[in-house]
N, C-alpha and C positions, 0 to 999 in steps of 0.2 A: 262342259261334260255334267249330262243329266244322268243319275243313278234312279236306275229300277230299285221300284220298291217289292216287297211280297204280295205277291196278285199278278203284278206285270210280267213274270219272268220265267223261260219255259221250265218243264221238270226237270231237262239233263242242267241246268245251271242251280236250279233252285237247291238240287240234291250236291253240287260244287260248293257251295256256296256254305254250304250244314254240313262240310267236310265226309260226305253218305257216298259220294262214286268209288269207286274203282279206280285207279291210279294205274298206268301202265307205267311199269320201271323194265324196258326189254332191253336187251344190247346184245345185239348178234344173236348166237341160238340161243342164249339163255332166255327163257321165257317161264319165270317164278310165276304162280297163283298173284293175280292183281289185291292188293291189298287198299285202304279207303287212306285217305290224307289228306292235308289242307285243310280251307276253310276255317270253322272257327269252333275249335276246341271245347269251349264249354257250351255252345249251343247242339254240336253233337252228342257231350254227354248228357244232357237234358232230353235229349231225343230219345235218346237209347234209352234212358228211365223210363221215359212217358212209351214207347214201343214196349218194352217188358213191361208192363203193365197193363196197356191195351192186350196183348198178345197172350194174356192170363185172363180178359175181362166182358171185352168188348167180340161177339160173334162175329166177327164178319174178321178181322184180325185174328183171334184163336186160328179158325179156318186158315189163312192164309199162311203162318205158321206152321202150322203142322199138315200143310200138304208142302212147302220148304223141305222140311225136316223128314215126310216120308218119300222126298225124292233124292234125299241123300245128302244135304248140308247140315252141317255142324249148330248147332245151337247160337251160337255165337252170330252166325252167317243171316240163322234165321231172324234172328232182333232184329241183326242189322239192318235186311231188306224191309222186315215189317216199319223200320224206323224214316226210313226212304218212303213208304208207302203211305204212309203219317205226312209227312213232310207235303210231299205232294200232294194229299188231299188237302191238306190244309192250305196251300197254296192257291189247288182251284176253290178251296171253298173260297177264301179273299178276292180271288179273281170274280169269280160270280156274283160272289155280295150273298149269300146262302150259309144256311145254317147248317150244321151232321144230319146228314140222313144215312140210316146204314142202309146196306145195300142186304137183299133178299140173299142169305146163305144158303145152298142145296146140300 
């Protein structure tokens, strides 16, 4: 079995691998809010801290977090979404072999 590496995995799989994907735990009529789980807890913790700093300092991530919070998301949910955006961005950078170039924030 060949293991795929970072840069060879799609965005959903990389988020699940890092433990940043929402997991459905529904049964019958019960439908609780989705929570994140699985993956690697140490990686998730590091990405959370990186997303917290990115959402305070990098204009692209600041705008993303503010947009989510303005839409009614909690602070923690917005930071987790920022962490997922961060890991997807890093995966895409690895796949294309390019350096980080911030997007123009409108």
